[in-house]
Phi, psi and omega in degrees: 000140177293131178286157187305316184294323178293316180295316180299318179297321179295317181291326179296337180297322180293322183291327185297328180300331178253016179053036181228148176261358172271123180280137178248120178257154181233174178303326182285339187230359185304304185298318180291324181283326186282327185306315183286349182281119174295327179209136179204154172247124180243134174255126174265117189221171175232133190297333180279352188281123185296321178296326177290324179294318178291328181288330191309305182297324180293321178296321184292316183297318178294324179292324175297321177289319184282343174293338178259009179289160177245101359279163177299147174237111183285140173251131186232153176225147181230126176281103185286350175281344182243312187269062187295327183295311179302309181296324182288324182296326185262019175059038180280125183233354177211165184232147347283148172250126178247131178227143178264130184250140171228118181054042176087355180244150181289125178269321179188157168291137179282129183232012186274191181301160181240023168247160193306309182299321179292321177294320180301311179301311183299311188286320182296324181292336182268352193274344185181187181301156184288339173229137181272131172275129182262123185242001176210161177294322178300321181289321178294313180302320182293316185292321181280351179273356176279158187274066181219154166287133176239129175260113189243127178254128176252117182205166186261338185216139179295350180265357177295150179301325177301316180298310184302307182295321180301318184286332174293320181292310179305317178297314186282340182245025179305123179100347182273330176194183182268143181236138174214155178214159181206145169244005181293127187298323183292322178292322178292324183283323179301317184263354175073031177236146178213123184056052184223150164251124188232140180257119174262123177279144178297152186297327184295338182258002181289138178211172180279354182271351177208161178288139178281335179236123188237115181274132177284134186219025179248197182300136182273066177238154183306308185290326178295314180296322181291317176302318176300309182301313182303330176279312186295326181297339174272335173067195177284325176209103182275159169279105183266124188234174180298330188281330185242012182299329180282359177274352184273131177251150176289150357278146176215158180226136185235133171260121183255127174196191186283067181291120182213104178269013174249315183256345188213058180303311185298312182294323181296312183286340176300314177284320183297323179298327180286325177289325179295323181296316179292320182299315179297321179298317183284326176296317176301328182274007175088013182280130179265097181203140175262145184242149179206165167238149183217153175283133188286335180283320174301323183253036183293321178296320180294321178300321174302326176291340175264007183077017180252054184292329186243078182277124187232155172086172187270341181290148180295155165250147191237135174214163183199174181226135177278182185298336176270007182068018170286145186265145182218149180232132177282112178288329190276161178296148181302128167202160177299320176297314179295322180293312180302319178294314183302312180299309180303318181289322179293316179294328183271001175077024184267354183253151172280125183292157178268121182241116177281120187204140163290164174301152170307138175293139184292320183232119178233038184267001181291177183290327177254122183276134178273123180253133170235177184302321186290336184239017181301308180301319178300320186265305185283319183271012179289117185279001178273350184222152162284154181220134171252124183233132174257123173263115187233172172232138186301329181272358184286121181294317177300319179295321181296322181292325181283335188312311180291334178282322176292322172299318177298316176305311182300322180292322183293328186252015186297330181269002179287117183291336189261003184215150181234135171258125188225159176216152178215134172285100184290345177279342187242001184218152177294132174263116188279152173292151008270010180293138172233131180242110179251349180196173183232145347283151169248130185237134178235151170246120182250104177288148178296146180081353182216050182292345178272358179231058177296154180253135179281129181279123183240011185273192182296165183244022170271160185299318177300329179291311180301314182294319179299315178302306181298325177296326181280317188273339187301142183298312179251136182303139180297147179290325188260356184219145175277185183294343178267003176084013179275142181288128184281145180296139178087354181281189182296139180279085180234145178249138178288000000 
């Protein structure tokens, strides 16, 4: 039988003809080609599908990375408008459908992220043990020569406390970085470590401002090592990507420019080193702030949230968030002096935060109050009233269907002194934490005195459903309705 690596290399020759690392299988070759693969990810797609078109560049980038994984993980696609037999056999009813195959059989449906970094982490974590055993100096040099952070454990016996803790860490952080271990005497001598866990920085990120190898020297416990790693993996100035953006805690400052660690390492590090120099100075002065660089094209949506929709020139543009998650933009042209002043002023509360907001409404006297970025605190965080707020999108069909019912609700409760009915266009205004909007409409109930703990409304969307919910949940009993949502005698003559 042809081994997986040889077959993958053979199949890749076909892909090269199309300048793609994604392999395309058909009805005639799917069964024969999929059987020898220990692990593969298959996308069943339709060329006209919008979701498939959005996935395509991410799938391609992931395929390019995973073909060099150890072991390699092939990414495959099948056009279901042509290869109907294969798609029918595997129960494909929507696009794209992604399935993980092992040795020719479906192992599980793929439910992980659908951007390149997430696909790579998910599939690499399924491809082998969480930590690679290194048995020679040559193997260690090759493994450490890749452009990845590597957490490396050096120990003489698998019964050592270091070994025990390290493998627990590798299992729990699988996919967040690369893990390797060795008991080989020559490897331990080569790197000069014994019974140690060491974080190795990739060559592309090495600089004179921080250590390229960082040895762990605290309590050898799972949680202590994990906490240390989460901090150290960000370093003094991390390469922030779509894949690790959620790892950054406030306050942080990001320099956005044409970051490219594949084609332009020198140019990328030219600007990164300037950010690092400022970062080291401020860190040494006791300032608590994280620094990062990001590709401005990858984060174009985020830049839009800062009002930086049209980034021009080679110099970075800078934006950040303070510990309260408020947003700030450096207005001056990038320089180390300007960056230092911007960070200090942000940390010291001397800057006006950037708020994405529509204009304040000229008339807000109706039953449903219009909330924009500039009056969010005034209306929603008003601790004198409970608030029911709908986050909507103007183009959302469900929101349009809800609008007349929501307006009726506002009119029925307009004279209730203890509650506000509100709505906000979440596509045109900043949505403050702790509110999270992942679809439209999203509705929250924020009780007075507990504005940091709003409750997501999951009830029915008829007027009577809202009133029954609010009558029960309101901090102070409604004047027109009892706690069961029944209209009180003598109250306003309104019918549900």
